[in-house]
N, C-alpha and C positions, 0 to 999 in steps of 0.2 A: 439280362434277367438274372436275378439271384437264384430263384427256385421256379420250376415248372414241373406241375404233378398231373399226371394223366390216369385217371380211372383206377385209382389206387382202391383195393377190395381186400378185406381180412375177414375171414370165417373161423369160428371155435365151434365146430360140429355145425348144427343148424343155425345158431346165432351170428348174424352178421354184425360184427364189430363196427366196421367202416364200408359201404357200398358206393362204389364207384366214385371215388373223391377225385375231383379236378379243381385245382387253383394255380394261380402264378402270384409271386411275390417280386417286387421289381426293388432295385436298389434305393434304400434311403427310406423305405416304409416301414411304418411299425404296424405288422399284420396281425389281425386279432382272431383267433379261433375261438368264437361263442358258443356256449352250449350248456346245457344243465348235465349233472353228473351221469356218466353212461351213455353220453350222446357220441362219443368216438374221438374226442379230443387226443386223449392220450396215446390211444391207439394210432392215430393218424401221425403225430408228432415221433412215435416209435418206430413207424416204417420209414420216415424221410430221414432219419437219424441212423438206419440201418440196425435197429436194435431188434426189430420185428419184421419177419420176412412177409411181404405182402403175398396174397394168393392170386392175385391179378393187379396189372397196371403198372406204370412206372414213374420214375421221378427222375428230375434233372438239375444238379446244383452248377451255377455258373456258367450255364450253356456247355458243360463239358459231359464225357461219359462218367458215371459214378466210378469212384476209386477211392482209396485210403487218403490220400493226399488232400483231398477235400475236406477232410475232418479236421485238418490243422487250422481252417479257415472258419470253424464253426464252434462256438461255446454254447455248452447246452446244461438246462437242469431239468431232469426228467423225475416227475413224481416227487418222492420225498428225499432231501439231501442225506447222502450216505457218506459217512466219514467214520474214521476209528474213534470210538467213544473215549479213550484213554489216552489218545495223543492230542497234543495242543494243535492250535490252528497252524503254526507254522509247519509242524511237522507233517500235518495232512495235507497242506500245500506243496510241501516237497515232493511228497509221493505223487501228486497229481501233475507238478511240474517234470517230473520223469517220464511219467505215461507221455506226457504231451511235448517232450524232448525240448523244453524251454529252461532257460537259465534261472537260477534260484534267484537271482537279481531282481526279478520281477515280483517276487513273493511281497516285498514289503510295498511296493508301488500298488499292487491290487488291493492290499490290506488296507493301505490308506485310503484307497478310492471307496471301499465299502465301509469305512470308518470303523475298523477293527484292528489298527495297527498296535494300539495300546493293549490289547486282548491277545496278541499273538502268543504267547506262552501260556493261556490258560487252557485247559483240557476242554475238548469239544463238549463232552457231558455236562459241563457247567453252564453252556450257553443257553439263552433263551432260545425259543422258536424263531424270533426275527434276527436274532444273532446267526443262528444255523443257515437261514435264508441268505444272508448277507456273506457267510461264509461260501456257501455254494456259488453265489454270484462272481465271487472272488476267483474261485476255481475256474469259473467259465470264463474269466476275463485274462486268464492267463494265456501268454501268446498273441494276445491283442487281435482277437479273430473279427473278422469282416462282419459277421453274423452271429446273433444271440438267439437261441431256441429256449423259451421258458414255459414250462408247464406249472400253471397256478403259482405263481412266485409269492402272492400275498395270502396263499391259503392258512387260515388258522392263526393269523397274525392279529395282535391287537390294532386299535386305531393308530397308534404312535408308529409301530412297526410297519403297517400297511403305507403309510405316508412316506417313511423313510426308504422302502423299498420303491415305491412308485417314482418319487424324486430322483433316485439313482438310474430307473430306467429312463425317465424323460431326458436326463442329463446325457445318457449314451446314446440316446436317439438324436439329441442336438448335435453331437459330434459327428452323426452321419451315418452310425451303424444300422444295419438292419435287423431289425428285431421281428420275431414271431413269438407271439406269446398266446396261450390257452388260459381261457378263463371261465367262470359261470358266472361272473359278476359283470351286468350292464355297465354300472358305474366305473369299473376298472377301466373296461374298453373304451368307454367314452373318453375317459380323461387322459388315455395314454396313446390309442391307437389312430392311425389314419384310415386304414382299410381293415374290414372285418369279414369273415366267413361265418355264416350262422349254420350249425349243426344241431339235430334231433336225431335220436335213435339211429346213428350211423350214416344219416343223409344230410347232402349240404341242402340248405333250405334257400339260401340267397348268399351272395358274395358281391362286394363292392365297396365304395367309401362308407365310413361309418355314418355321417348325417344321412346319406340317402338310403341306405338299407335298414337301418334302425327305424326310420320314420316309416317307410313302406311295409316292413314286416311286423312291427309291435304299435304302431298307432303312437311312436315318440316323436314329438317335435322336437327341432333343433333350430338354432339361430342360423343366420345365412352367412356368419363368418367362416364356416368350415369346421371339418371334424375336431379340430385340435382345440378351437375355441368354443364349440358348442356346449350346451347345457341340456342334457336330456331332461324332458318331462313327459310322463305319460298322460294321457287322456285321464281326465276327472273320474270317469266312470270304472276305471281300471286299476286306480290307484288310492292305497290308504298311506298318507304320510304320517311318518313316526319320527319323533325326535328325542333324543336323550339328553336330559337336562338335570342340572344339579346347581346348588346355592348353598351357602352355609345353614341356612333355617329351611329345610326340606319340608317341614309341615306348612310354613307360610307360603313357600312356593307352590306347593299343591292347591292351597285353596286359592291363590291367585290365578293359576293356570285354569282352573276350572271355571274362572269367571269369564274367560275370554271366550268371544262366540264361534270360533272356529276350533276349540277344542272339544273334541267329542268325548274322550276318556283319559284318565292319568292312571298310571300302573306304577305301583311302588317297587322299586329296586333296593339293592342293598345299600348303595350310596348315591343313588342317582333316582330319577323319575323318567317314565316314558310316557309321553303325550302322543296321544292319537289325534290327527287333525283330519278335518274334512275338506280341506283345500290348502293348496301349496303355498305356504307362506315362508318369505325368505328370512333366515336367521338375524338377519339385521334388525327387522320388525318385531321379531320375538323379543330380543335382546332389548329392544327400547320400550317395548310394553312392561316388561318386567321392571325395568330400569324406573319407568315412570311412576311403579308401584312400590318404590323403595327397595327392589330387590336386585342385588349384582349378583349375576350368574358367574360361577365357577367353571361351568360346562354346558356346551351346547354344540350338538352333531346332529344332522340330519340321517336318518337310517333310511336307505333304498332297499327295495326288494330284490332278490336275485332274480336272475333270469328264471330258474327252476320255478319259483313262484310265478313269474309271469306266464310261463307256459302252461302251468296248471290252471289259470283263470283264463287263458286265451282257448285252450283245447278241451276244456271240460264239456 
């Protein structure tokens, strides 16, 4: 057993941030903690990382008594990446290496792993948010930990940054690392995680395999291939499908989109259009429909709702 958590509770005055939280993480799992903002995800991670002291309950890493030596086997990102703005990537990682008591020779290895080796002499303040997240992952990878604990690793990233971080996490999982990841995005959990714990207002609603839990809790249907291969789709009466779409001629694209029977509305953006659909149409069919009308798309991405939006609809 990698981690066993028993009845962890944290209060701030009368406010209960985490209420009697219990779960288990086995070796090799990608365990997601899923919930809207304010559900207690970060508080829970803070307690198991010994950043926040629980008011009640206990936890155990690697089936042993909690101790400082355990932290050598755990790499973590908690909330916003925190580095010295004026120092370059390499210098910031040297500080992290000193703290972790690992040799500087690992720095280039982890920078290469997160595709930042060519930027190691650039100041942290010049980094994009996606690069900052990847540098935080590099710091977490120093010492080659058995476990990674990641708090909202794709939060605030653009689509390309999300893909880059997601692919890196998936490659680490494929190497056998155990990963615990907190997110408010259903799509992120579905694509990355094998197991999930769903939280709301400091309470655990359910825990188990991704395909089983999301299907039972939110009416989300998955394929029978298992959590990693499943494609989540919400019930039609709960979902509004949105696609972000673009072509060289946005005016013509808008006219043709509005002629499609499943397009409810088309909204203009700066360089793209947002089309609202009344049914779930795959991207290939949309691309073919536009191609048949003489339009070659330059951008097409489906926008899925966050768990917070789902909660509002389910509980209102």
